C-alpha positions as CSV (number, residue, x, y, z in Angstrom):
1,M,16.8,33.8,3.5
2,S,18.9,36.5,1.8
3,R,20.2,38.0,4.7
4,D,21.6,34.5,4.9
5,Y,23.9,34.8,2.2
6,P,25.2,38.1,1.9
7,D,27.0,37.8,-1.2
8,I,24.3,36.3,-3.3
9,R,22.3,39.1,-4.7
10,F,18.3,38.7,-5.3
11,L,16.0,40.2,-7.9
12,G,12.5,40.3,-7.5
13,V,11.4,40.9,-11.2
14,A,7.1,41.6,-11.8
15,G,6.0,41.0,-15.1
16,L,2.5,41.9,-17.0
17,D,0.6,43.3,-13.8
18,Q,0.1,46.9,-12.3
19,T,2.4,48.6,-10.4
20,D,0.2,48.9,-7.3
21,A,-0.2,45.2,-7.4
22,Y,3.5,44.7,-7.4
23,E,3.8,47.3,-4.7
24,A,1.1,45.0,-2.8
25,F,2.6,42.0,-3.4
26,V,6.0,43.3,-2.1
27,D,4.2,44.9,0.9
28,E,2.2,41.9,1.5
29,Y,5.3,39.3,1.9
30,G,7.7,41.5,3.5
31,L,10.3,41.6,0.2
32,E,11.1,45.3,0.9
33,H,14.8,44.5,1.7
34,I,14.9,43.0,-2.0
35,P,15.8,45.3,-4.9
36,H,12.9,44.8,-7.7
37,A,12.8,45.3,-11.7
38,I,9.2,45.9,-13.2
39,D,9.1,44.0,-16.3
40,P,6.1,44.7,-18.6
41,D,6.8,43.4,-21.9
42,R,8.4,40.4,-20.0
43,S,11.8,41.0,-22.5
44,L,13.9,40.1,-19.1
45,F,12.0,37.1,-18.2
46,G,12.3,35.9,-22.0
47,H,15.7,36.4,-21.5
48,F,16.3,33.9,-19.0
49,G,13.6,31.7,-20.8
50,S,11.0,32.3,-18.4
51,A,7.6,31.6,-19.3
52,T,5.6,32.5,-16.0
53,Q,6.3,35.2,-12.7
54,D,6.7,31.7,-10.7
55,A,10.1,31.3,-11.9
56,W,13.5,31.4,-10.3
57,S,16.7,32.1,-12.5
58,F,19.8,31.4,-11.0
59,V,22.9,33.9,-12.6
60,L,26.2,33.9,-11.6
61,A,28.1,37.7,-11.7
62,D,29.0,37.2,-15.3
63,G,25.5,36.7,-16.4
64,T,25.8,33.0,-16.9
65,V,22.9,31.2,-15.5
66,Q,24.3,28.4,-13.1
67,A,20.9,26.3,-13.3
68,Q,17.7,25.7,-15.3
69,T,15.1,27.9,-14.5
70,R,13.0,26.6,-11.5
71,Y,9.0,27.1,-11.7
72,G,7.0,27.4,-8.6
73,E,7.5,27.1,-4.7
74,M,10.5,25.9,-3.5
75,S,11.6,24.6,-0.5
76,D,14.0,26.0,1.7
77,A,16.1,23.1,1.5
78,A,15.9,23.2,-2.1
79,L,16.7,27.0,-2.5
80,R,19.6,26.6,-0.2
81,S,21.0,24.3,-2.1
82,Y,21.3,25.9,-5.0
83,L,22.4,29.2,-3.4
84,D,25.2,27.0,-2.0
85,A,25.8,26.3,-5.4
86,L,26.3,29.7,-6.4
87,E,28.7,30.3,-3.6
88,A,30.9,28.0,-4.2
89,A,30.9,28.8,-8.0
């Protein structure tokens, strides 16, 4: 889906896990085309108020959080709705 929104930057964040487990996750789900950050102390998670790894934060280029952090699986339609709002902002 990231390829459908070339003006939006995606970032995967891994926290509280071993690097090899994180790399296996990226490989398993074909996420190599998305940049990733490792957040071992969860400071990045905490910055966005995220309590768990299954979180989605939508942030404008200036660092403003566009929408509340969402947790868990998200349907394609719901994700596209958030991404469309980001593009319009």
